[in-house]
Phi, psi and omega in degrees: 000123176258142177239126183251148182238122180289161185298316178300316181293321177303314183291322174298319178295320178292316179303310187267005179052051176271146178281115178303316179298325183291316180301316182294317178296321177292316177301310183302321183286336178256341181282334179296325176281350184270123179263346180289134177232153173088351177245156178291139177245138181240130173241126173250111183233111182060248181254017186237135177242127183239133178238134185208161171245132177250121180230107191047251183253018184239128177243129177253115179285119180276308180202162175208139178202160176280150180263156178291322179238150177281138180248149178272118182247000000 
């Protein structure tokens, strides 16, 4: 599985001082169970929201940012 990070996502990770390896770990753990391809997928993990697209064996991270309040997932 290959993970690509969009330019927008790189900027958001830097802006919000998010750990890229942590975001990738969350995506990998959740994307393997996802069968839907070609549509935007959203993961909310604690105070972090991650949006990505899965196409075949390539995952493209669109954006990631912290939420104001923690949501129970």
